[in-house]
N, C-alpha and C positions, 0 to 999 in steps of 0.2 A: 351583406358584407362579403367582399370577394375572398376566395380561398387563399390562405397564406401560401407562399411559394418560397423556393430556395433564395430567389433574388431579394425578397424583402426581409430576409432573416436579419442581416446587419442593420437595416433601417428599423425593424421592430425592436431589436436589442438596443440600438443606439438611442432610440426615443425613450425607452424605459430607463436606461442608464442616465440620460439627461435629467430625469426627474428623481431617480432613486439611487444613483451611483454613490453619492456621499454617504447615504444611510447604509449601503451595503458594505462600504469600507469600515464604517463604525461597527457594524455587526461582526466583521472579521476581527476587529480589535477586541471586541467584547469576548469573543470566543477564545482569542489568544490569551487574554488576561484571566480567563476562567477555564483552563483546560481540565479534562477529565479522562481518566484511564478507561481502558476497554471494559464494557459492560457496566460502567459506573456513570455513563454520560447522561444523567437525569436532567441536570440544568440545561445542557445543550439541547436535549430532546424537547424540553418544555419551551425553550426559546424558539426553536424551529416550528413547533406546533402553533405557537402564538402568531408568528409571522405569516404562516400559511393560512391560518384561520382568519386573520385580519384581511386577507385578500379574498375571502369568500370561499376558500377551498376546504376540503374535509380530510385532513391527514389522519392516519391510523398508526398508533404506536405499536411497535413490534412486541410479540410475546417476550416477557423478560423485563419490559419496562424501559428499555433504551433503544434508540433507533426508531425510524418511522418511514412510512410509505405514503405518497400522496399522488393520486391519479386524477386527471381531468381531460376533457375533450370527449369526442364521440367518434365511433367508427371501429372498423375491424383491426386496422394497423395499430400496434402499440409499440412505442419506442421508449426505452429506459435511459435515464441518466443516474449515475451512481456517484455518491460522495461518501467518504469515510470520515467519521466524526470524532474518533478517539485521539488521545495524545500519548506522549511517551513519558516514562519515569526518569526524566532528566531535569536538572536544575536549569532554569532560564538565566542566562548570563548577560542578557542585553540590558542596556540602560535606555529604555524607551518607556513612554507613558503607558503602553499596553503590555508591559512586562508581566509575566505570569504572577498571579497573587497566590497560587497554590504551591507550597514548598515542595520541590522535588518532582514537579510535573510540568511539562512544557510541550507546546505544539512545535516540535522540532523537525517535523516531516511535512508540514504544510497542509495538514488536514483541515485547518481552519480556512485556508484559501480554497481547497476543494469544495468545502461546504458552502462557502459564499458564492462560488461560481455556479454550482448546481442550483442553489436557491435563487440566484439572480436570473439565470436562464429560465428556470421554471416559472418564476413570477412574470417575466417578460412574455413568455408564451401563454401563460394563463390569462393575461390581459386580452388575448385574441382567441380564447378557448373556443368561441362559437364559430371561428373561421378555420380551425385546424382540420386538416384532412385525416384525422385519426386521434388517438389518445396518447398522452404523455404520462409516464410513470416515474416519479422521483423516488429514488432509493437512498435514504440517508442511513448508512450502515454502521453499526457499532463494531468495536473490537477488531479492527483490521490488524493491529499490532500484536494480537495474541495468537497463540496456536492451541487449538484450531480457531481460526478467525471467524468473525461475524458474517462473512459471506455465506457460510454454511447455514447459519440461522435464517438468513433471508431465503435461501433456496428451500430449506426444509419447511418453511412456512408458506411456500407456494407462490412467492412474489415474482418468480421469473416466468410463470405460466402466461401464455399468450404473447409474450414479448417477441417481436420480429427482429429487434436488434437492441444493443445496449452500449453506451459510451461512458467513458470517464476520462479525467485528466489527473496527472500527477506533476507536482512541481519539479522543475529541473533547474537547479542553481547554476548550471553551466551554460544555459541559453539566456540570451538577453530578452527582456520583455518585448513582445511583439512577434516573437518567433515560436513556432510549435514543432516539436520533434515527432516524426512519424516513421513507422516501420511496419511493413507487412510481415506476418509470421511471428516467430518468437521475439519478444521485446524485453522480457525479464527472465530471471532464472527461477528454478525451483529452490526453495529454501526450507530446510528442516532443522530441528534441534537435536543435538546428540549429547547425551549425558552418560558418563562412564564413572562407575564407583569401583575402586580397586581396594581389596582388603587382604590382611594378613595377620599373623599373631602378634606383631610388634616385637620390640626388643631393644638391646643396647647397641649404640652405633659402633662400639668396639668389637662386636661379634656379629657382623651381618651374615656370616656363613652359617650361624646357628638358627637363623630365622628367615623371614622374607624381607629383603631390602625393598620396602614398599615404595619409597621415593624413587628409587632407581627404576622399578617397574612402571610407576606412574609416568616418569619422564620418558621412558621408552615408548609408552603409548602416545604421549603428547607429541613427540617428534616423529615416531615411526608410523603412526596411523595416516597422517596426511601424506607422508612420503610414499607409503605402500599403495594408497588409493590412486595416486598419480600413475602407478605402474599397472594397476589392475583394471583401469577404465581407459577407454580410448581418449587420448589427450584432446581430441576435438570436442568431447563432451563438456570440457571446461569445468570439471569437478574441482571444488576448492573447499577444504575443511579448515576452519580457523577457530581456535579456542578463545573464549572470552573470559573464562574463569578457571583457575587452578588453585586447589587448596589441599594441604596435608600437614599434619604435625603442629606441635607447639613448643618443642624444645630442641636445641641443636644437638643434644647427645642422646636422643631417644628416637628410635625408629617407630613411626606411628602405625596404628592398626588400620587406618582408612585414609584414602585420598580421593579427590573428585576432580573431574574434568567436565566442563560444560562449553559447548560451542555450537556453531552453525555450519551446516554442510549446504553448499550451494552448487548447482549444476545446471548447465544450459540445455542439456538433452533430456527429453522425457523418458526415453528407454533406460538411460543410465540412472535416472532418478528412481525408477521403479525397482532397479536391482540394488540400490545403495544400502538399504537396511541389512540385507543378508551379508553383503560384503563387509560392512562395518563390524557386525557381530563376529563373523568368522576371523577377521584380521585382529581384532582386539584380543580374542582368546589365544591366538597364536603368539602375540607379542608378550603376553604376561606369563605364558606357560613355562619358559625357562627359569623364571624366578620362583615358581611355586605359588604365585599370587592367584587370588580369585578375582574375577571381574564380572560386574553386572552392567549391561548396556541397556539404556532406555532410549530408543530411537523414536522421536516424536515427529510424525508427519506434519509439515507446515503447509506449503502450497506448491503446486506444479508451476511450470513457466506460464506466463501470460502469452498466448499465441493469438495475435491479431488476425482476424478474418480478412482476406485480401479485398473482398468487395466492400466491407465496412471501412477498411483503411482507405481505399480509393475514394469513397464517399466523404470521409472525414477530411482527406487532403483537399478535395474540391471545396468543402465548406470553409476550411482555413483560408484558401486563396480567395474565395468570394468575400469572406468577412474581413480579411486583413490585407489582401493584395498580393501580387506576385512576389515570390521570394520569402513569404512568411512561413510556408511549410518547408521544413528542412529535414533531411534524412537523419536518423539517429541509430546508434548501435544497440545491440542486445546487452543489457547490463546483468550483473550478478545480484542485483537487488531482487527481493521477493515481493509479491503483491497478491492478496487473496482475490482480487478481481479475476484471477485465472480460473477460479471455480465457476464464475458466471459463464465464461466462454466455453466451458465444457457442455453448456446447455443451450446457449444462445449466441449467434454470431455477433461480433462487436469489435471494438477497438479501444485501446488506451493511447492517449496522446500525452506527450511531455510538454508541459506548459512552461515557457521561459519566464523566469522570475528575477533574473539578475539585472540590477541597475546598469544602464549603459555606462561603459568606461570603467567599471569595477574590475580590477585585475584579478583579485583573489576572491571568488564568490564564497558566501557562507554555505558550508556543506550541510547536507541532510544529517539528521540524528546527532547534531551538536547543539549545545545550549546557546550558541551564538547565531543559530540559523534565523534568517529573516528574509523578507521579499520586498521587491519594489511593488507597491500595491496597485500600480497601473495594470499589473497582470490580471487582476480580478475582472476588469472590464473586458480585457482581451478574451479571457476564458468564457465570459457570458456571451460575447458575440459569436465565438466559434461554436459553443454548444447549442445555442439557439438555432443557428444556421444549420448545423448538422442534424438536429432533430427534424426540422422542417424538410430537409432533403430526404431523410430516412423515411418519413411518413409518406412521401410521394413516390418512393422507390417501389419497383415491382415486388 
C-alpha cells in the first residue's frame, strides 16, 4: 500500500466521513447530553475507549481514571492530536434533543466538538495505519477547565515524550463553518485565579470610625486593584483583572468581619504573567492598609499564553488550504481566553487552530461559556479533514 501523503489527507478523511460522519455527529450529541466536570469524565472516557477498541486500537486510560491516550502506526516520527473532554458547571439553556441531561453541567465551550474531531481524525488515520510514515498519538485530556488543568497530568505521566509536534482545535463562534483561524506566536492569554479575603473586627454601621469599615476596604480592593495594575504593568501586556464573585455581610446595619473577592487575571505577555503574583499581593496590602483591615491573597497559577510555533502554524495553514481550499485559512487575533494547551507547547512545538462553528448567516453567534452555546455540526467534518491532513503533513516534515 503506498505511503500516505499530504495530498491524500482530504481524500482519506472524506472517505472515512462518508461512511462514519453521521455516527460521529451522534457521538458528539451523546457527549453533549451527558457532560462531565473535570476529573469526573468517567462515562466520556469509557465511551471513547469503546470506540477506539472497536476499531482495533489499544487506548490507555490515564492515571486517575479519566482521560486516555491512544497511539498507532510505526516509525520514529510521532505527531500528537489533543482534545479536552470536560464540561463546565453551567445550566444548558438550549431547547434541543441533545440538551444536557445533567443538571448544572453543560458543554458550553465546545469540548464535545473537539473530542469528536480528534476521534474522527484519529479513526480515519488508523484506517491507513499500515501506510502512515510514522506514529499518531491521540491525547484525550481531562480537566481543561480546572486550575491546575489536566494538561499537567498528561505531561507528568510522560505522554509528550517522543512527540515531534502536537495540534489541537478550539471552537470559534465568531467564524463561519468552513473557516479556520490561525496565528503564529501568542494566540491566547495567560489566565490565573485571584482570591482575596479581607477581615476585620466587625461593628455597628453607626460607628465605622471605631472599627474597620470592611465593606469600604473590600470595595477599595475591588475597584482599586484592577486600576492600579493597569498603571504598574506595560499597557501593551494587556493585563486585565475581572471579578466574578464578591461577598460580605448579612445585615444592612452591621459591619461584617469578613469579605471575599474572586476573579480571573488575564495577560497577553508572558513576562508580565510571571511578575503578576507579587504585584497583586503587594498592591492588595497597600489598598487595605489605610482602613486597618487584614488581607489574605491566594494567587492560583492557571496557564501561560498559548504560543503557536511558527513552523507548526505554517504547516497547519497549508493543511487547511489543502483540505478546505483557498480562503479557508484566515488570520485571527490573540484573545484573552486561557487554554492549558499552552503547557504542551512549553515542551513540544505545535499549534492551536480556531475552528469556525457559526452557521452561515447567523448575525449574533452563540458565545462560549454560555448555556445557549451551540455549533453548526458541519464543523465536525471540517475539523476532521484539517486535523487528518495536518498529521500526515507533520509526519512527513523534516
